[in-house]
C-alpha positions as CSV (number, residue, x, y, z in Angstrom):
1,M,11.2,-69.0,59.9
2,T,8.1,-67.1,58.9
3,E,6.0,-68.4,56.3
4,Q,7.0,-65.7,53.7
5,I,11.0,-66.2,54.5
6,A,10.0,-69.9,54.1
7,A,8.4,-70.0,50.8
8,A,11.3,-67.1,49.7
9,R,13.9,-70.6,50.6
10,R,11.3,-72.5,48.8
11,G,11.5,-70.1,45.9
12,V,15.2,-70.2,45.1
13,G,14.4,-72.9,42.3
14,V,12.1,-71.2,40.7
15,L,14.7,-68.2,41.0
16,L,17.1,-70.2,39.1
17,R,14.6,-71.5,36.4
18,S,13.9,-67.9,35.7
19,L,17.7,-67.1,35.7
20,D,18.0,-70.1,33.4
21,E,15.2,-68.5,30.9
22,A,16.8,-65.1,30.8
23,P,18.4,-63.4,28.5
24,P,21.7,-62.4,29.8
25,T,20.4,-58.8,29.7
26,D,18.0,-59.7,32.5
27,L,19.7,-61.8,34.7
28,V,19.9,-58.8,37.1
29,D,16.6,-57.9,36.5
30,V,15.2,-60.9,37.4
31,C,16.4,-61.3,40.9
32,A,15.7,-57.8,41.4
33,S,12.4,-58.7,41.1
34,W,12.5,-61.5,43.0
35,L,13.5,-60.3,45.9
36,A,11.3,-57.0,45.9
37,R,8.2,-59.9,45.8
38,H,9.6,-62.3,48.4
39,V,11.7,-59.9,50.6
40,S,10.3,-56.2,49.9
41,A,13.5,-55.4,48.3
42,R,13.8,-51.9,46.9
43,A,16.1,-52.4,44.5
44,C,19.6,-54.7,43.9
45,V,22.5,-54.1,41.9
46,L,25.4,-56.5,40.6
47,L,28.7,-55.4,40.3
48,L,31.8,-57.2,38.7
49,A,35.2,-57.4,40.0
50,D,37.5,-55.7,37.2
51,Y,40.1,-57.5,35.5
52,A,43.1,-55.9,37.6
53,E,40.4,-56.5,40.9
54,A,41.4,-52.6,41.2
55,T,37.2,-51.3,41.0
56,L,33.7,-53.1,40.9
57,E,32.1,-52.3,37.9
58,P,27.8,-52.1,37.8
59,V,25.5,-53.9,36.0
60,T,23.2,-51.7,35.5
61,R,19.7,-52.1,33.1
62,G,16.2,-52.0,34.4
63,P,14.2,-49.6,37.1
64,G,15.3,-52.3,39.7
65,T,18.8,-52.3,39.6
66,A,19.1,-48.4,39.3
67,R,22.4,-46.7,38.8
68,I,25.5,-46.5,40.8
69,E,28.9,-45.8,39.6
70,P,32.2,-48.0,40.5
71,Q,33.6,-48.7,43.5
72,D,36.9,-49.0,44.9
73,L,38.0,-52.9,45.6
74,A,40.0,-51.1,48.6
75,L,37.8,-48.6,49.7
76,S,34.1,-49.3,49.4
77,A,31.9,-51.6,51.6
78,A,31.4,-53.4,48.8
79,G,34.9,-54.4,48.3
80,E,35.2,-54.8,51.8
81,A,32.2,-57.7,51.1
82,Y,34.4,-58.9,48.5
83,R,37.6,-58.8,49.7
84,E,36.5,-60.6,53.1
85,Q,34.0,-62.7,51.4
86,R,31.5,-62.0,54.2
87,S,27.9,-59.8,54.3
88,I,28.6,-56.1,55.0
89,T,25.6,-54.0,56.3
90,A,25.1,-50.4,55.9
91,V,22.2,-47.9,57.4
92,L,21.1,-45.4,54.9
93,H,18.7,-42.4,56.5
94,H,18.1,-40.6,53.4
95,P,17.4,-41.5,50.3
96,D,20.3,-39.4,48.9
97,E,23.0,-40.9,50.8
98,A,22.6,-44.2,47.8
99,P,24.6,-42.6,45.4
100,A,27.2,-41.8,47.7
101,A,27.6,-45.0,49.7
102,G,27.6,-47.1,46.6
103,A,24.1,-48.7,47.6
104,A,21.7,-49.4,45.1
105,P,19.2,-46.3,44.9
106,G,15.9,-46.6,45.2
107,A,15.1,-46.3,48.8
108,T,12.1,-44.3,49.9
109,G,9.7,-43.3,52.4
110,G,12.5,-43.8,55.1
111,P,15.7,-45.1,56.3
112,A,17.4,-48.2,54.6
113,L,19.3,-50.8,54.7
114,V,22.0,-51.9,52.0
115,V,23.5,-55.4,52.2
116,Y,26.7,-56.3,50.1
117,L,27.0,-59.6,49.4
118,P,29.9,-61.6,47.8
119,V,29.0,-62.9,44.5
120,S,31.5,-66.5,44.3
121,V,31.5,-70.0,43.0
122,R,33.6,-71.7,45.7
123,A,36.5,-70.0,46.4
124,E,36.2,-67.9,43.0
125,R,35.2,-63.9,43.4
126,L,33.3,-62.4,40.9
127,G,31.7,-59.6,42.0
128,V,29.1,-58.1,45.1
129,L,25.5,-58.3,45.1
130,A,23.9,-55.1,46.5
131,V,20.4,-55.1,47.8
132,T,18.1,-52.2,49.4
133,L,15.8,-52.8,52.5
134,P,13.9,-51.2,54.3
135,G,14.4,-50.5,57.5
136,H,17.3,-50.5,59.9
137,D,18.1,-54.0,61.0
138,L,18.9,-57.2,58.8
139,D,16.6,-60.2,60.1
140,R,18.8,-63.5,59.9
141,E,16.5,-65.4,58.1
142,V,16.6,-62.8,55.5
143,E,20.2,-62.8,55.4
144,E,20.0,-66.3,54.4
145,V,17.7,-65.8,51.5
146,L,20.1,-63.4,50.0
147,E,23.1,-65.2,50.7
148,D,21.2,-68.2,48.2
149,V,20.6,-65.7,46.0
150,S,24.0,-64.5,45.1
151,R,25.3,-67.9,45.4
152,V,22.7,-68.8,42.6
153,L,23.5,-65.4,40.9
154,G,27.3,-66.9,41.2
155,H,26.6,-70.0,39.6
156,V,24.7,-68.4,36.4
157,L,27.1,-66.2,36.3
158,T,29.8,-68.7,35.9
159,G,28.0,-70.7,32.8
160,A,26.9,-67.3,31.0
161,R,30.5,-66.8,30.3
162,R,30.3,-69.5,28.0
163,Y,27.4,-67.7,26.0
164,T,27.6,-63.8,26.2
165,D,30.4,-61.5,26.2
166,R,28.0,-58.9,28.2
167,F,29.9,-59.8,31.9
168,E,33.4,-60.0,30.4
169,M,32.7,-56.7,28.5
170,L,31.4,-54.9,31.7
171,R,34.6,-56.3,33.9
172,R,36.9,-54.4,31.4
173,R,38.0,-50.7,32.2
174,R,39.7,-50.4,29.1
175,E,40.3,-52.5,25.7
176,L,42.2,-55.6,26.4
177,G,45.2,-56.7,24.1
178,L,44.7,-59.6,21.7
179,A,47.8,-61.5,23.6
180,A,45.8,-60.7,27.3
181,E,42.5,-61.9,25.4
182,I,44.4,-65.5,24.7
183,Q,45.9,-66.0,28.0
184,W,42.4,-65.1,29.9
185,E,41.3,-67.7,27.7
186,L,43.8,-70.2,29.0
187,L,43.3,-69.6,32.7
188,P,40.9,-71.8,34.9
189,S,39.1,-70.5,37.6
190,L,41.2,-68.0,39.6
191,A,40.2,-69.9,42.6
192,F,39.3,-73.4,44.0
193,E,39.1,-75.1,47.0
194,L,37.6,-78.3,49.1
195,P,38.0,-79.1,52.7
196,G,41.6,-80.7,52.3
197,F,43.4,-77.8,50.3
198,S,43.0,-74.1,49.1
199,I,44.6,-72.7,45.9
200,A,44.0,-69.1,44.4
201,G,46.5,-67.8,41.0
202,T,46.6,-64.2,39.5
203,V,48.1,-62.2,36.6
204,E,49.4,-59.0,36.4
205,P,48.8,-56.4,34.3
206,A,45.6,-57.5,33.7
207,Y,45.5,-55.8,30.5
208,E,48.5,-56.9,28.9
209,I,49.5,-59.9,29.8
210,G,51.4,-62.0,27.4
211,G,53.7,-65.3,28.2
212,D,52.6,-66.0,32.0
213,N,50.1,-68.6,32.8
214,F,48.9,-71.2,35.3
215,D,46.7,-74.2,34.9
216,Y,45.6,-76.7,37.8
217,A,42.9,-79.6,37.7
218,I,41.8,-81.7,40.9
219,S,40.4,-85.3,40.2
220,A,39.6,-87.5,43.6
221,H,43.1,-87.4,45.2
222,R,45.1,-85.7,43.2
223,L,46.2,-82.3,42.1
224,T,48.3,-80.8,39.7
225,V,49.4,-77.5,39.4
226,A,51.2,-75.8,36.5
227,V,53.3,-72.2,36.5
228,S,54.6,-70.9,33.3
229,D,56.5,-67.9,31.5
230,A,56.7,-68.0,27.8
231,A,59.9,-66.0,27.1
232,G,59.4,-62.4,25.3
233,H,56.7,-60.1,25.0
234,G,53.3,-59.8,23.6
235,L,51.8,-62.1,20.3
236,R,54.2,-64.2,20.0
237,A,54.7,-65.2,23.7
238,A,50.7,-65.3,24.4
239,L,50.9,-68.3,21.4
240,L,54.2,-69.8,23.1
241,A,52.0,-70.0,26.5
242,S,49.5,-70.8,25.1
243,L,50.7,-74.1,22.9
244,S,52.5,-74.9,26.2
245,V,49.5,-74.6,28.6
246,T,47.1,-76.8,26.0
247,A,49.8,-79.3,24.9
248,M,50.0,-79.9,28.9
249,R,46.7,-80.2,29.9
250,N,45.1,-82.2,26.5
251,A,48.4,-84.7,27.9
252,R,47.1,-84.6,31.5
253,R,43.2,-85.5,30.0
254,A,45.1,-88.3,28.6
255,H,45.8,-89.7,31.8
256,C,49.6,-88.7,31.6
257,S,52.5,-88.1,34.5
258,I,53.1,-84.7,34.8
259,V,56.3,-86.0,33.1
260,E,54.9,-87.2,30.0
261,Q,53.1,-83.8,30.4
262,A,56.2,-81.2,30.1
263,D,57.5,-84.0,27.7
264,A,54.6,-83.3,25.3
265,A,54.6,-79.5,25.8
266,N,58.6,-79.4,24.8
267,R,58.1,-81.8,21.8
268,Y,55.4,-79.2,20.0
269,L,56.9,-76.2,21.0
270,V,60.2,-77.5,19.7
271,E,58.3,-78.6,16.3
272,Q,56.1,-75.4,16.4
273,F,58.8,-72.5,17.5
274,P,62.0,-74.0,16.5
275,G,64.8,-71.6,17.7
276,P,65.6,-69.9,20.8
277,D,61.7,-69.4,22.1
278,F,61.0,-71.5,25.5
279,V,59.0,-71.7,28.3
280,T,60.1,-72.1,31.7
281,G,57.9,-73.8,33.8
282,L,56.7,-75.6,37.6
283,V,54.3,-78.8,37.6
284,L,53.3,-80.1,40.7
285,E,51.6,-83.7,41.7
286,L,50.1,-84.0,45.0
287,D,48.3,-86.5,47.1
288,V,46.0,-83.8,48.8
289,D,45.3,-87.4,51.4
290,S,48.6,-87.2,52.3
291,G,50.6,-84.4,51.3
292,E,52.8,-86.1,49.2
293,G,53.9,-84.6,46.1
294,M,56.2,-84.7,43.2
295,L,57.6,-81.4,41.3
296,L,59.8,-81.1,38.0
297,N,61.1,-77.8,36.9
298,A,61.7,-76.7,33.5
299,G,64.2,-73.7,34.6
300,H,61.9,-71.9,36.1
301,P,62.0,-69.6,39.7
302,P,61.8,-72.0,42.9
303,P,58.7,-71.8,44.7
304,L,58.4,-70.6,48.4
305,L,57.4,-72.3,51.6
306,L,55.7,-71.4,54.5
307,R,55.9,-73.5,57.2
308,D,55.0,-72.5,61.1
309,G,55.7,-69.0,60.4
310,A,59.0,-69.4,58.8
311,V,59.9,-68.9,54.8
312,S,62.2,-70.9,52.7
313,E,62.9,-71.8,48.9
314,F,61.5,-75.3,47.5
315,V,64.9,-75.6,45.6
316,V,64.9,-78.5,43.1
317,A,67.4,-78.7,40.4
318,P,65.9,-76.8,37.2
319,A,66.3,-78.8,34.5
320,L,65.8,-77.1,30.6
321,P,63.2,-74.6,29.7
322,L,60.5,-76.5,27.7
323,G,61.1,-75.9,23.9
324,L,64.9,-75.7,23.4
325,T,66.0,-79.1,22.4
326,S,63.8,-82.1,21.6
327,S,66.1,-84.5,23.8
328,A,65.5,-82.6,27.0
329,R,64.5,-84.8,30.4
330,Y,62.3,-83.5,33.5
331,P,63.2,-85.2,36.2
332,L,60.8,-85.5,39.3
333,H,61.7,-84.6,42.7
334,P,59.5,-85.5,45.8
335,F,58.2,-83.6,48.7
336,R,55.7,-83.8,51.4
337,L,53.8,-80.9,52.7
338,E,52.9,-80.5,56.6
339,P,49.5,-79.7,57.9
340,G,49.0,-75.6,57.7
341,D,51.5,-75.3,55.0
342,R,51.6,-72.5,52.3
343,L,53.4,-73.1,48.9
344,L,53.4,-69.9,46.8
345,L,54.1,-70.5,42.8
346,F,55.7,-67.5,40.9
347,T,57.0,-66.1,37.7
348,D,60.2,-63.9,38.0
349,G,58.2,-60.7,36.9
350,I,57.0,-60.8,40.8
351,T,60.6,-60.8,41.5
352,E,62.9,-59.2,39.4
353,A,60.2,-56.0,39.2
354,H,61.7,-52.9,39.5
355,Q,61.5,-49.5,38.8
356,R,64.6,-47.8,36.3
357,G,67.3,-47.8,38.4
358,E,65.8,-49.1,41.6
359,R,66.2,-52.8,43.6
360,E,64.5,-55.3,42.3
361,F,60.8,-56.4,44.5
362,G,63.4,-59.5,45.0
363,Y,63.1,-63.2,47.5
364,R,63.5,-61.2,50.6
365,R,60.4,-59.3,50.3
366,L,58.3,-61.2,48.8
367,G,59.0,-63.9,51.3
368,A,58.5,-60.9,54.1
369,M,55.1,-60.9,52.8
370,L,54.3,-64.2,52.7
371,A,55.1,-64.6,56.3
372,E,53.2,-61.2,57.4
373,H,50.2,-62.0,55.3
374,R,49.8,-65.7,56.2
375,D,46.2,-64.8,57.4
376,L,45.1,-64.0,54.4
377,T,42.9,-66.1,52.5
378,P,45.0,-67.4,49.5
379,P,43.1,-65.2,46.6
380,E,43.2,-62.4,48.6
381,F,47.0,-63.1,49.7
382,V,47.5,-63.5,45.7
383,R,45.7,-60.1,44.7
384,H,48.0,-58.2,47.4
385,V,51.2,-59.4,46.6
386,T,50.6,-58.4,42.2
387,R,49.4,-55.4,43.7
388,A,52.1,-54.5,45.8
389,V,54.4,-55.3,43.3
390,T,52.5,-53.0,40.7
391,E,53.1,-50.4,43.1
392,S,56.6,-50.7,43.7
393,C,56.8,-50.3,39.8
394,N,54.2,-47.0,40.0
395,G,52.0,-49.2,37.9
396,E,54.6,-49.7,35.0
397,L,55.4,-53.7,35.4
398,N,58.8,-54.8,32.8
399,D,57.5,-58.3,33.1
400,D,54.3,-60.3,33.5
401,A,53.8,-60.8,36.9
402,T,51.9,-64.1,38.0
403,A,51.6,-65.7,41.8
404,V,49.4,-69.0,42.5
405,C,49.0,-69.7,46.1
406,L,48.5,-73.0,47.7
407,D,47.1,-74.0,51.2
408,W,47.1,-77.6,52.2
409,H,45.6,-78.5,55.4
410,S,46.2,-82.1,55.8
411,S,43.3,-85.5,55.5
412,S,42.7,-84.6,59.3
413,V,41.6,-81.3,58.8
414,A,39.1,-82.1,56.1
415,A,37.5,-84.8,57.4
416,H,37.2,-82.5,60.6
417,R,35.6,-79.6,58.4
418,A,33.3,-82.4,56.6
419,G,32.1,-83.7,60.1
420,V,33.4,-87.2,59.8
């Protein structure tokens, strides 16, 4: 390791402090200046995934960040880095290639190398950092420095969401409806993983969602997951969903069981929305060491299980939806996952999606996708599912569509990955 690179690795802590002290409008400029000093970067630009995960939207400001057009998430090199969560490099032989290639312009005096690095926190994908370097080849030590910077930037961006609207506004290709605003604020991180399991979820249509939601939480040995679908559309559905999710979250944080969480949501919904309004839901609790778990079904479509290449319905008898009557009871159903199992939870907006006069998307097609794309990571799989559902309706979904993918790797796999 050269002294320059060694100094750069040590200097990542200085970068973190500089990012922590900078105003949110200057975060990318701080990275650009730091990379110029330590690895001779000619320019860099941050691209954030839009809410629908269709494009990567540029964050631009100072001369070091330059200008760049939005990048198609499915067709660009930047999109490839985002989808596959790995560094992608491209050689630019002429400076004027940069805008067309989606790189950070600014290369002068010969060929340049553009490195696209995923910006993520754990498994949650935020965007891509595109860094322009002089020359043709990428030294592995330089790449490690860039990976450190992109990782630091991911954590800083996650924290920045709590004190600035700048990055959330950049992710919006059009105005977000009020109901969707409520729902997005309720969602947890869209993906998370530990050696023993991986989970990811998504909701469509991203700019107009009203009643769908999902939530999860991990403790020392247990994972709790919930998927819900409030009746109706628009603002009232969003308020129903908000009360339901928050009531269950509040009960969970008071160390209540998943039955008590469902009871709390049901009680508050009956009190605050008397009448025909209701919320369907699935709630499960999984021991991430053993794969044993419990599931309750409040009038919701059953999940699908992928095991050894075969897909089956994870059928449990449904109880009443939440919010219909205070006397409703929610029995628990035991289950056990095997190493390598994939569980897909979803709302009926997935299976019932269709164009007028056409067939519904259906369980069979969803199950076929689950088997065919078993090698995709959970974040990429749920994106793939919602894209397929949206395309089947020619972009016009008649209901919210939510998918949550859970992979269980088993405690033995977890121990192996951790090097135990």
